[in-house]
VOMI-39960 format. One record per atom (N, C-alpha, C, O, CB): residue number from 1; residue in one letter; atom name; x, y, z. Coordinates in nm, 2 decimals. Glycine has a CB too. Layout:
// VOMI-39960
NUM  A  CA  X  Y  Z;
...
This chain:
// VOMI-39960
1  X  N  13.11  15.08  4.57;
1  X  CA  13.20  15.02  4.69;
1  X  C  13.31  15.12  4.68;
1  X  O  13.36  15.17  4.58;
1  X  CB  13.25  14.86  4.67;
2  X  N  13.36  15.16  4.81;
2  X  CA  13.47  15.25  4.84;
2  X  C  13.58  15.19  4.79;
2  X  O  13.59  15.07  4.79;
2  X  CB  13.49  15.29  4.98;
3  X  N  13.68  15.26  4.74;
3  X  CA  13.82  15.21  4.69;
3  X  C  13.92  15.30  4.75;
3  X  O  13.88  15.41  4.78;
3  X  CB  13.83  15.22  4.52;
4  X  N  14.05  15.27  4.76;
4  X  CA  14.15  15.32  4.82;
4  X  C  14.24  15.39  4.69;
4  X  O  14.26  15.32  4.59;
4  X  CB  14.23  15.22  4.91;
5  X  N  14.27  15.52  4.71;
5  X  CA  14.34  15.59  4.60;
5  X  C  14.46  15.64  4.66;
5  X  O  14.46  15.70  4.77;
5  X  CB  14.26  15.72  4.53;
6  X  N  14.58  15.61  4.59;
6  X  CA  14.71  15.66  4.64;
6  X  C  14.71  15.82  4.59;
6  X  O  14.68  15.86  4.48;
6  X  CB  14.85  15.57  4.57;
7  X  N  14.76  15.91  4.71;
7  X  CA  14.77  16.05  4.68;
7  X  C  14.91  16.11  4.66;
7  X  O  14.95  16.17  4.57;
7  X  CB  14.69  16.13  4.78;
8  X  N  14.99  16.09  4.78;
8  X  CA  15.10  16.15  4.78;
8  X  C  15.20  16.07  4.90;
8  X  O  15.15  16.01  5.00;
8  X  CB  15.07  16.31  4.81;
9  X  N  15.35  16.08  4.87;
9  X  CA  15.40  16.01  4.99;
9  X  C  15.41  16.09  5.12;
9  X  O  15.42  16.22  5.12;
9  X  CB  15.54  15.96  4.95;
10  X  N  15.39  16.01  5.23;
10  X  CA  15.38  16.07  5.35;
10  X  C  15.50  16.17  5.37;
10  X  O  15.48  16.28  5.41;
10  X  CB  15.37  15.96  5.46;
11  X  N  15.62  16.14  5.34;
11  X  CA  15.73  16.22  5.36;
11  X  C  15.71  16.34  5.29;
11  X  O  15.79  16.44  5.32;
11  X  CB  15.85  16.15  5.31;
12  X  N  15.62  16.37  5.20;
12  X  CA  15.62  16.48  5.10;
12  X  C  15.51  16.57  5.18;
12  X  O  15.49  16.69  5.14;
12  X  CB  15.58  16.43  4.94;
13  X  N  15.44  16.53  5.27;
13  X  CA  15.31  16.59  5.33;
13  X  C  15.32  16.62  5.48;
13  X  O  15.25  16.55  5.56;
13  X  CB  15.20  16.49  5.31;
14  X  N  15.42  16.72  5.52;
14  X  CA  15.44  16.73  5.66;
14  X  C  15.34  16.80  5.75;
14  X  O  15.26  16.88  5.69;
14  X  CB  15.56  16.79  5.67;
15  X  N  15.33  16.79  5.86;
15  X  CA  15.23  16.86  5.95;
15  X  C  15.22  16.99  5.91;
15  X  O  15.32  17.06  5.89;
15  X  CB  15.26  16.86  6.08;
16  X  N  15.07  17.03  5.91;
16  X  CA  15.04  17.17  5.86;
16  X  C  15.01  17.20  5.71;
16  X  O  14.97  17.31  5.66;
16  X  CB  15.14  17.25  5.89;
17  X  N  15.04  17.07  5.64;
17  X  CA  15.04  17.08  5.48;
17  X  C  14.88  17.05  5.46;
17  X  O  14.82  16.98  5.54;
17  X  CB  15.16  16.95  5.39;
18  X  N  14.82  17.12  5.34;
18  X  CA  14.72  17.09  5.30;
18  X  C  14.70  17.09  5.14;
18  X  O  14.77  17.18  5.08;
18  X  CB  14.64  17.17  5.37;
19  X  N  14.62  17.01  5.06;
19  X  CA  14.64  17.01  4.93;
19  X  C  14.52  16.95  4.87;
19  X  O  14.48  16.85  4.93;
19  X  CB  14.76  16.95  4.88;
20  X  N  14.47  17.01  4.76;
20  X  CA  14.37  16.93  4.70;
20  X  C  14.41  16.84  4.59;
20  X  O  14.50  16.88  4.51;
20  X  CB  14.27  17.02  4.65;
21  X  N  14.34  16.71  4.58;
21  X  CA  14.35  16.62  4.48;
21  X  C  14.23  16.57  4.42;
21  X  O  14.12  16.56  4.48;
21  X  CB  14.43  16.51  4.52;
22  X  N  14.24  16.54  4.28;
22  X  CA  14.15  16.49  4.22;
22  X  C  14.15  16.33  4.23;
22  X  O  14.25  16.27  4.20;
22  X  CB  14.17  16.55  4.09;
23  X  N  14.03  16.27  4.28;
23  X  CA  14.02  16.14  4.30;
23  X  C  13.90  16.09  4.22;
23  X  O  13.79  16.09  4.27;
23  X  CB  14.01  16.11  4.44;
24  X  N  13.92  16.05  4.11;
24  X  CA  13.82  15.99  4.01;
24  X  C  13.73  16.11  3.97;
24  X  O  13.78  16.20  3.90;
24  X  CB  13.72  15.87  4.08;
25  X  N  13.61  16.12  4.00;
25  X  CA  13.54  16.24  3.94;
25  X  C  13.50  16.34  4.05;
25  X  O  13.41  16.42  4.04;
25  X  CB  13.41  16.19  3.87;
26  X  N  13.60  16.34  4.17;
26  X  CA  13.57  16.45  4.27;
26  X  C  13.71  16.50  4.32;
26  X  O  13.82  16.45  4.28;
26  X  CB  13.47  16.40  4.40;
27  X  N  13.69  16.61  4.40;
27  X  CA  13.80  16.66  4.44;
27  X  C  13.81  16.65  4.59;
27  X  O  13.71  16.68  4.65;
27  X  CB  13.81  16.79  4.38;
28  X  N  13.91  16.62  4.66;
28  X  CA  13.95  16.60  4.78;
28  X  C  14.05  16.68  4.87;
28  X  O  14.16  16.70  4.82;
28  X  CB  13.98  16.49  4.78;
29  X  N  14.02  16.73  4.98;
29  X  CA  14.12  16.82  5.04;
29  X  C  14.17  16.73  5.14;
29  X  O  14.10  16.68  5.23;
29  X  CB  14.05  16.95  5.11;
30  X  N  14.30  16.71  5.14;
30  X  CA  14.39  16.63  5.24;
30  X  C  14.47  16.74  5.34;
30  X  O  14.54  16.83  5.30;
30  X  CB  14.51  16.54  5.16;
31  X  N  14.44  16.71  5.46;
31  X  CA  14.51  16.80  5.55;
31  X  C  14.59  16.71  5.66;
31  X  O  14.55  16.61  5.70;
31  X  CB  14.40  16.90  5.63;
32  X  N  14.71  16.77  5.69;
32  X  CA  14.79  16.70  5.80;
32  X  C  14.79  16.78  5.93;
32  X  O  14.87  16.88  5.94;
32  X  CB  14.93  16.68  5.75;
33  X  N  14.72  16.76  6.03;
33  X  CA  14.69  16.82  6.14;
33  X  C  14.79  16.76  6.25;
33  X  O  14.76  16.65  6.30;
33  X  CB  14.54  16.81  6.17;
34  X  N  14.89  16.82  6.27;
34  X  CA  14.99  16.79  6.39;
34  X  C  15.04  16.62  6.38;
34  X  O  15.07  16.56  6.47;
34  X  CB  14.91  16.83  6.55;
35  X  N  15.03  16.58  6.24;
35  X  CA  15.06  16.43  6.21;
35  X  C  14.97  16.34  6.18;
35  X  O  15.00  16.23  6.14;
35  X  CB  15.11  16.38  6.31;
36  X  N  14.81  16.39  6.21;
36  X  CA  14.72  16.32  6.17;
36  X  C  14.65  16.36  6.06;
36  X  O  14.60  16.48  6.05;
36  X  CB  14.65  16.30  6.25;
37  X  N  14.63  16.27  5.95;
37  X  CA  14.57  16.30  5.83;
37  X  C  14.42  16.28  5.82;
37  X  O  14.36  16.18  5.86;
37  X  CB  14.65  16.23  5.74;
38  X  N  14.37  16.38  5.75;
38  X  CA  14.23  16.40  5.74;
38  X  C  14.19  16.43  5.59;
38  X  O  14.28  16.50  5.53;
38  X  CB  14.19  16.51  5.85;
39  X  N  14.09  16.40  5.53;
39  X  CA  14.04  16.43  5.41;
39  X  C  13.88  16.46  5.41;
39  X  O  13.80  16.39  5.47;
39  X  CB  14.07  16.31  5.32;
40  X  N  13.86  16.55  5.34;
40  X  CA  13.73  16.62  5.31;
40  X  C  13.68  16.65  5.19;
40  X  O  13.77  16.67  5.10;
40  X  CB  13.72  16.72  5.38;
41  X  N  13.55  16.67  5.14;
41  X  CA  13.54  16.73  5.01;
41  X  C  13.61  16.86  4.99;
41  X  O  13.61  16.94  5.08;
41  X  CB  13.40  16.75  4.97;
42  X  N  13.67  16.87  4.87;
42  X  CA  13.75  17.00  4.85;
42  X  C  13.65  17.10  4.80;
42  X  O  13.70  17.21  4.80;
42  X  CB  13.89  17.00  4.74;
43  X  N  13.52  17.10  4.77;
43  X  CA  13.42  17.16  4.72;
43  X  C  13.34  17.24  4.82;
43  X  O  13.25  17.17  4.88;
43  X  CB  13.36  17.08  4.65;
44  X  N  13.35  17.37  4.85;
44  X  CA  13.27  17.42  4.94;
44  X  C  13.14  17.41  4.88;
44  X  O  13.13  17.44  4.76;
44  X  CB  13.31  17.55  4.99;
45  X  N  13.03  17.38  4.97;
45  X  CA  12.90  17.36  4.92;
45  X  C  12.83  17.50  4.90;
45  X  O  12.72  17.50  4.84;
45  X  CB  12.82  17.27  5.03;
46  X  N  12.88  17.61  4.93;
46  X  CA  12.83  17.74  4.94;
46  X  C  12.84  17.81  4.79;
46  X  O  12.74  17.86  4.74;
46  X  CB  12.91  17.83  5.05;
47  X  N  12.96  17.80  4.74;
47  X  CA  13.01  17.84  4.61;
47  X  C  13.10  17.78  4.52;
47  X  O  13.15  17.82  4.42;
47  X  CB  13.06  17.94  4.63;
48  X  N  13.13  17.66  4.58;
48  X  CA  13.21  17.58  4.47;
48  X  C  13.37  17.59  4.49;
48  X  O  13.45  17.54  4.41;
48  X  CB  13.16  17.63  4.32;
49  X  N  13.42  17.68  4.61;
49  X  CA  13.56  17.71  4.60;
49  X  C  13.63  17.60  4.65;
49  X  O  13.58  17.52  4.73;
49  X  CB  13.60  17.84  4.66;
50  X  N  13.77  17.59  4.62;
50  X  CA  13.86  17.49  4.69;
50  X  C  13.88  17.51  4.83;
50  X  O  13.94  17.61  4.87;
50  X  CB  13.98  17.49  4.63;
51  X  N  13.83  17.42  4.90;
51  X  CA  13.85  17.43  5.05;
51  X  C  14.01  17.43  5.08;
51  X  O  14.06  17.49  5.17;
51  X  CB  13.77  17.30  5.13;
52  X  N  14.09  17.35  5.00;
52  X  CA  14.24  17.33  5.03;
52  X  C  14.31  17.48  5.01;
52  X  O  14.42  17.50  5.05;
52  X  CB  14.31  17.21  4.94;
53  X  N  14.25  17.57  4.94;
53  X  CA  14.31  17.70  4.91;
53  X  C  14.29  17.79  5.04;
53  X  O  14.36  17.89  5.05;
53  X  CB  14.25  17.76  4.78;
54  X  N  14.21  17.76  5.12;
54  X  CA  14.19  17.85  5.26;
54  X  C  14.27  17.80  5.36;
54  X  O  14.34  17.69  5.35;
54  X  CB  14.04  17.84  5.32;
55  X  N  14.26  17.89  5.46;
55  X  CA  14.35  17.86  5.58;
55  X  C  14.32  17.73  5.66;
55  X  O  14.21  17.68  5.66;
55  X  CB  14.34  17.98  5.67;
56  X  N  14.41  17.68  5.72;
56  X  CA  14.38  17.54  5.81;
56  X  C  14.44  17.61  5.94;
56  X  O  14.55  17.65  5.95;
56  X  CB  14.46  17.37  5.75;
57  X  N  14.34  17.60  6.04;
57  X  CA  14.39  17.66  6.18;
57  X  C  14.33  17.53  6.28;
57  X  O  14.21  17.51  6.30;
57  X  CB  14.31  17.84  6.23;
58  X  N  14.43  17.45  6.34;
58  X  CA  14.39  17.34  6.41;
58  X  C  14.33  17.24  6.32;
58  X  O  14.39  17.19  6.22;
58  X  CB  14.30  17.37  6.51;
59  X  N  14.21  17.21  6.35;
59  X  CA  14.13  17.11  6.26;
59  X  C  14.02  17.18  6.17;
59  X  O  13.93  17.12  6.11;
59  X  CB  14.06  17.00  6.36;
60  X  N  14.03  17.32  6.17;
60  X  CA  13.93  17.40  6.11;
60  X  C  14.00  17.44  5.96;
60  X  O  14.11  17.51  5.95;
60  X  CB  13.88  17.53  6.21;
61  X  N  13.92  17.39  5.85;
61  X  CA  13.96  17.45  5.72;
61  X  C  13.86  17.56  5.66;
61  X  O  13.74  17.53  5.66;
61  X  CB  13.98  17.34  5.61;
62  X  N  13.90  17.65  5.64;
62  X  CA  13.79  17.77  5.61;
62  X  C  13.81  17.81  5.45;
62  X  O  13.91  17.82  5.39;
62  X  CB  13.83  17.93  5.71;
63  X  N  13.68  17.82  5.40;
63  X  CA  13.68  17.86  5.27;
63  X  C  13.73  17.98  5.22;
63  X  O  13.68  18.08  5.28;
63  X  CB  13.58  17.85  5.23;
64  X  N  13.82  18.00  5.12;
64  X  CA  13.88  18.13  5.10;
64  X  C  13.79  18.24  5.03;
64  X  O  13.85  18.35  5.00;
64  X  CB  14.01  18.11  5.03;
65  X  N  13.67  18.22  5.00;
65  X  CA  13.58  18.30  4.94;
65  X  C  13.48  18.35  5.04;
65  X  O  13.48  18.48  5.04;
65  X  CB  13.50  18.23  4.83;
66  X  N  13.41  18.29  5.12;
66  X  CA  13.32  18.35  5.21;
66  X  C  13.35  18.30  5.36;
66  X  O  13.26  18.33  5.44;
66  X  CB  13.17  18.31  5.16;
67  X  N  13.45  18.25  5.40;
67  X  CA  13.48  18.23  5.55;
67  X  C  13.39  18.10  5.62;
67  X  O  13.37  18.08  5.74;
67  X  CB  13.44  18.38  5.62;
68  X  N  13.34  18.02  5.51;
68  X  CA  13.25  17.90  5.58;
68  X  C  13.37  17.81  5.62;
68  X  O  13.47  17.78  5.55;
68  X  CB  13.14  17.81  5.47;
69  X  N  13.36  17.75  5.75;
69  X  CA  13.46  17.67  5.79;
69  X  C  13.40  17.53  5.84;
69  X  O  13.29  17.52  5.90;
69  X  CB  13.54  17.74  5.90;
70  X  N  13.47  17.44  5.81;
70  X  CA  13.47  17.30  5.84;
70  X  C  13.55  17.23  5.92;
70  X  O  13.67  17.26  5.91;
70  X  CB  13.48  17.24  5.75;
71  X  N  13.52  17.14  6.00;
71  X  CA  13.60  17.04  6.08;
71  X  C  13.65  16.95  5.99;
71  X  O  13.58  16.87  5.92;
71  X  CB  13.51  16.97  6.20;
72  X  N  13.79  16.95  5.97;
72  X  CA  13.84  16.84  5.88;
72  X  C  13.84  16.69  5.94;
72  X  O  13.85  16.60  5.86;
72  X  CB  14.00  16.87  5.83;
73  X  N  13.83  16.67  6.06;
73  X  CA  13.83  16.54  6.13;
73  X  C  13.67  16.47  6.09;
73  X  O  13.66  16.35  6.10;
73  X  CB  13.85  16.58  6.31;
74  X  N  13.58  16.54  6.05;
74  X  CA  13.45  16.50  6.04;
74  X  C  13.36  16.55  5.94;
74  X  O  13.25  16.50  5.91;
74  X  CB  13.39  16.51  6.15;
75  X  N  13.41  16.67  5.88;
75  X  CA  13.34  16.74  5.77;
75  X  C  13.23  16.83  5.82;
75  X  O  13.17  16.90  5.74;
75  X  CB  13.28  16.64  5.67;
76  X  N  13.19  16.84  5.97;
76  X  CA  13.09  16.91  6.01;
76  X  C  13.12  17.05  6.00;
76  X  O  13.24  17.09  6.01;
76  X  CB  13.06  16.86  6.14;
77  X  N  13.01  17.15  5.98;
77  X  CA  13.02  17.29  5.97;
77  X  C  13.05  17.35  6.10;
77  X  O  12.97  17.33  6.19;
77  X  CB  12.91  17.34  5.92;
78  X  N  13.16  17.43  6.11;
78  X  CA  13.20  17.50  6.23;
78  X  C  13.13  17.65  6.23;
78  X  O  13.07  17.69  6.33;
78  X  CB  13.37  17.52  6.23;
79  X  N  13.14  17.72  6.11;
79  X  CA  13.08  17.83  6.12;
79  X  C  13.04  17.87  5.96;
79  X  O  13.12  17.87  5.87;
79  X  CB  13.17  17.94  6.21;
80  X  N  12.92  17.90  5.95;
80  X  CA  12.81  17.88  6.07;
80  X  C  12.77  17.75  6.08;
80  X  O  12.78  17.67  5.98;
80  X  CB  12.67  17.96  6.06;
81  X  N  12.73  17.71  6.20;
81  X  CA  12.69  17.59  6.24;
81  X  C  12.59  17.51  6.16;
81  X  O  12.59  17.39  6.13;
81  X  CB  12.64  17.60  6.37;
82  X  N  12.49  17.61  6.11;
82  X  CA  12.36  17.55  6.04;
82  X  C  12.38  17.51  5.92;
82  X  O  12.29  17.47  5.85;
82  X  CB  12.25  17.64  6.03;
83  X  N  12.50  17.52  5.86;
83  X  CA  12.56  17.46  5.72;
83  X  C  12.54  17.31  5.74;
83  X  O  12.54  17.25  5.84;
83  X  CB  12.72  17.50  5.70;
84  X  N  12.51  17.25  5.61;
84  X  CA  12.53  17.10  5.60;
84  X  C  12.67  17.07  5.59;
84  X  O  12.74  17.16  5.54;
84  X  CB  12.46  17.02  5.48;
85  X  N  12.72  16.95  5.65;
85  X  CA  12.83  16.91  5.66;
85  X  C  12.88  16.87  5.51;
85  X  O  12.80  16.84  5.42;
85  X  CB  12.84  16.82  5.76;
86  X  N  13.02  16.86  5.49;
86  X  CA  13.07  16.81  5.37;
86  X  C  13.13  16.68  5.42;
86  X  O  13.17  16.65  5.53;
86  X  CB  13.18  16.91  5.29;
87  X  N  13.14  16.59  5.30;
87  X  CA  13.18  16.43  5.33;
87  X  C  13.33  16.44  5.37;
87  X  O  13.42  16.52  5.32;
87  X  CB  13.17  16.32  5.17;
88  X  N  13.34  16.37  5.46;
88  X  CA  13.48  16.33  5.51;
88  X  C  13.52  16.19  5.46;
88  X  O  13.43  16.10  5.46;
88  X  CB  13.49  16.33  5.67;
89  X  N  13.64  16.16  5.43;
89  X  CA  13.70  16.04  5.40;
89  X  C  13.79  15.97  5.48;
89  X  O  13.86  16.03  5.56;
89  X  CB  13.77  16.05  5.29;
90  X  N  13.80  15.83  5.48;
90  X  CA  13.90  15.77  5.56;
90  X  C  14.05  15.79  5.50;
90  X  O  14.06  15.79  5.38;
90  X  CB  13.86  15.62  5.58;
91  X  N  14.13  15.80  5.57;
91  X  CA  14.27  15.82  5.51;
91  X  C  14.35  15.70  5.58;
91  X  O  14.33  15.67  5.69;
91  X  CB  14.33  15.97  5.55;
92  X  N  14.47  15.64  5.48;
92  X  CA  14.55  15.55  5.55;
92  X  C  14.69  15.58  5.49;
92  X  O  14.72  15.65  5.39;
92  X  CB  14.49  15.39  5.53;
93  X  N  14.76  15.51  5.57;
93  X  CA  14.91  15.52  5.51;
93  X  C  14.97  15.37  5.49;
93  X  O  14.97  15.29  5.58;
93  X  CB  15.02  15.62  5.63;
94  X  N  15.01  15.34  5.36;
94  X  CA  15.04  15.22  5.32;
94  X  C  15.17  15.22  5.25;
94  X  O  15.18  15.27  5.14;
94  X  CB  14.94  15.16  5.25;
95  X  N  15.28  15.17  5.32;
95  X  CA  15.42  15.16  5.28;
95  X  C  15.46  15.31  5.24;
95  X  O  15.53  15.33  5.14;
95  X  CB  15.44  15.07  5.15;
96  X  N  15.42  15.40  5.33;
96  X  CA  15.48  15.54  5.31;
96  X  C  15.39  15.61  5.22;
96  X  O  15.43  15.72  5.18;
96  X  CB  15.64  15.55  5.26;
97  X  N  15.30  15.57  5.17;
97  X  CA  15.21  15.64  5.07;
97  X  C  15.06  15.68  5.13;
97  X  O  14.99  15.59  5.16;
97  X  CB  15.19  15.55  4.94;
98  X  N  15.03  15.80  5.14;
98  X  CA  14.90  15.84  5.19;
98  X  C  14.79  15.80  5.08;
98  X  O  14.80  15.83  4.96;
98  X  CB  14.91  15.99  5.23;
99  X  N  14.68  15.73  5.14;
99  X  CA  14.58  15.68  5.04;
99  X  C  14.43  15.75  5.11;
99  X  O  14.43  15.78  5.23;
99  X  CB  14.58  15.49  5.05;
100  X  N  14.35  15.77  5.03;
100  X  CA  14.22  15.80  5.07;
100  X  C  14.09  15.71  5.01;
100  X  O  14.08  15.68  4.89;
100  X  CB  14.20  15.94  5.02;
101  X  N  14.02  15.68  5.09;
101  X  CA  13.91  15.58  5.05;
101  X  C  13.79  15.68  5.02;
101  X  O  13.74  15.76  5.10;
101  X  CB  13.88  15.45  5.18;
102  X  N  13.75  15.65  4.88;
102  X  CA  13.65  15.71  4.81;
102  X  C  13.56  15.62  4.76;
102  X  O  13.46  15.66  4.69;
102  X  CB  13.70  15.79  4.71;
């Protein structure tokens, strides 16, 4: 059953921010796109690199190793489009604290 996990204070995560978090046994990449928070798997399915270490342009987060890109709003592969998606996770703000449901 999914559980909510606190990650960071919203005040410490401004628009344009991105960061990897350890949540249980997985890594999650949290991104703030113009004030909207999104979370996807932080592990690139191609070579295991941290997605949060790559550039965020709009809603596209690109792996720093091989430029494989994913849409942070839903985990869908952007480039190349034939890649499997990464998992996306619901994000909530509760009393000023950002939480992710994993």
